[in-house]
N, C-alpha and C positions, 0 to 999 in steps of 0.2 A: 216770199210769194210775189212781190212786185218784180223782182229780178226775173223770175220764171215767166211772168206775163210779158216783160220786155223782150225776153229771148224769143218767145213764141211770136210776138209781133214782128220782130226782125226777120224771122224765118218766113212769115207770110208776106212781108213787104219786100223781100228780096235782099235784105242784108244791111250793109254798113251805113245807113242813114239815120238821122235823128229828125223827127218831125217837130217843127216849132209852130207857133201861132200862125194861122193863115195857110197851113198845109204845106209849107216849104220844107223840102228835105235837104238837110245839110250833111255833108260827108263827115264821118267821125274819124279822128286820127287813130292810127293803129295802136298807139300807146293807151288810148282810152279803152279800146276793145280788150287789151291785155289786162288793164286794171279791172274792168268789169268781170273778166274771166276769173281773175284771182279773188276778187271779192265774192263772187258766186261760189267758187270752190271753197273758200274759207267758211262762208255762212252755211254751206251744206253740211259741214262737219260740226256745226254748233247745234245746241238743242233746238234752236228756232228753225233749223233746216227741215224739220219734219212737221212743223205746225202749219195748220190751215187757218184761214180767217175765222172759221167756226170755233176752232180750239181757242184762239186768242179772245174772241168775244165771250166764250163761256168762262174763261179764266178771269177776265176783267169784271164780268158780272158777279162772279163768286167772290172776288176780292174787294168789291165795293163796300162790303160790310166792315172791312178792316180799315182802321185809320192809317192808311198808307198814302204817301205822296204819289203824284203821277210818275215821277222819276223812279221811285221804288217799284211801282207796278211794272213799269217798262223793263227795268232790270230783271225782275222776276220772270217776265215773259221771255226775255232774251237768254237768261242764264239757267232758268229752271232749277233753282236751289232745292236740294233734297235733304239737307241736314241743317241743324241749328247753327253750325259753324258758318256755312254758306249764307244763312239768313243774316247773321251778324255782319257779314261783309256787305250785304245789300241794303239793310235797313239801318238808318242812322239812329244812334242811341237805342238800339234794340232792347237791351236789358232793362232800360228805364220805361220803355213804352209797352212792352209785351211780357206777359208771364210765359213760363215754359209751356203751359198747356195751350195758350194762344198761338205760340210759335208752331207747336205741333199741329194745330188746326190749320194754320196757313200752309204749312208744308204738305199736309194731307190734301188740301184743296188744290194746290199746284200739281201734285202727283195725279190727282183724279181728273183734272181738266186738261192738262197739257201732256201730250204723248212723250214717252221716253225716247231718247235718241238711241238708234240701233248701234250696237258696238261694231266698230270697223275691225275686222280680223284679217290677218295675213293668211291667205289660203294655203301656203306652203307649211306654215308652222301652227296654224290655228290658234294664234295668240293675238291679243289686243294690240293693235298698231298705234294707238294713241299714246302709249307709254314710252315710245322710242324717241 
């Protein structure tokens, strides 16, 4: 979301500068713009690419009831786990801390509050391009 705002600000402001304290505009090196483009492209393909601040707020509010660390909540926002296996990768000592029913409840909360990522398909073959 922040990257989208920066891109809109750059379009309004006329391009390749970076505003620092005092309103000074500094030129951005071309490689920085390339890195920003690559990061933006990568993130748009991740589950977080379709989330809005309202989605994130709703998810964090719903997950406050669960004894999760801030890092675990952040990973859940970024990765949007949808199975117990994915939850075990995100939550440290998952099997000791949560029962199977509690894990299912957390997964349901994530699925309910965070939007699913749209599948990227190849228009020529109508197949999922993420598996290539």
